[in-house]
C-alpha positions as CSV (number, residue, x, y, z in Angstrom):
1,M,124.2,139.0,248.8
2,K,124.0,140.2,245.2
3,L,124.1,136.6,244.1
4,F,120.7,136.0,245.7
5,T,119.2,139.0,243.9
6,I,120.5,137.8,240.6
7,V,119.3,134.2,241.1
8,A,115.9,135.5,242.2
9,W,115.5,137.7,239.1
10,I,116.6,134.9,236.8
11,S,114.3,132.3,238.3
12,G,111.4,134.8,238.3
13,I,112.0,135.5,234.6
14,I,112.1,131.8,233.8
15,A,108.9,131.2,235.7
16,V,107.1,134.0,233.8
17,A,108.4,132.7,230.5
18,L,107.1,129.2,231.3
19,I,103.7,130.6,232.3
20,I,103.5,132.5,229.0
21,F,104.5,129.4,227.0
22,G,101.8,127.4,228.9
23,I,99.2,130.0,228.0
24,I,100.3,130.0,224.3
25,A,100.2,126.2,224.2
26,L,96.7,126.2,225.9
27,F,95.3,128.6,223.3
28,M,96.9,126.9,220.3
29,G,95.4,123.6,221.3
30,S,98.5,121.7,220.1
31,N,102.0,121.1,221.5
32,P,104.1,123.7,219.8
33,F,107.0,123.3,222.1
34,G,107.0,119.5,222.2
35,I,105.4,119.1,225.6
36,R,102.2,117.1,225.6
37,H,100.2,118.6,228.5
38,E,99.9,122.3,229.2
39,I,99.8,121.8,232.9
40,N,103.5,120.8,232.9
41,Y,104.4,124.4,232.1
42,F,102.6,125.6,235.2
43,L,104.0,122.8,237.5
44,V,107.6,123.7,236.5
45,S,107.0,127.4,236.8
46,S,105.8,127.1,240.4
47,N,109.2,125.6,241.3
48,F,111.0,128.6,239.8
49,L,108.7,131.0,241.6
50,L,109.4,129.3,244.9
51,L,113.1,129.5,244.3
52,A,112.7,133.2,243.6
53,I,110.8,133.7,246.8
54,L,113.3,131.7,248.8
55,C,116.2,133.8,247.4
56,V,114.4,137.1,248.4
57,L,113.7,135.8,251.9
58,V,117.3,134.6,252.4
59,Q,118.6,138.0,251.2
60,Q,116.3,139.9,253.6
61,G,117.3,137.6,256.5
62,C,121.0,138.1,255.8
63,C,120.7,141.8,255.6
64,Q,118.7,142.0,258.9
65,K,121.4,140.1,260.8
66,K,124.1,142.6,259.7
67,E,122.2,145.6,261.1
C-alpha cells in the first residue's frame, strides 16, 4: 500500500505545481510556458488532484479491510 501513498504525493505535487504555473501565467499576461490559455493549467491540475484523492481513499479502504 506504500505505492498508493507515493502516487498520491506525486500527483498532489504535480497538481500544486500546475496551479502555481497557472497563477504565474495569469499574472504575467503572456504564455511563458507555451500554453495559450491559463485555464488549461487548472483543468489539468484537477485531474491530478482527483488521482491523489482516489489513491488516498483506496489506501484507506485496503487498510480497513485488513483490520
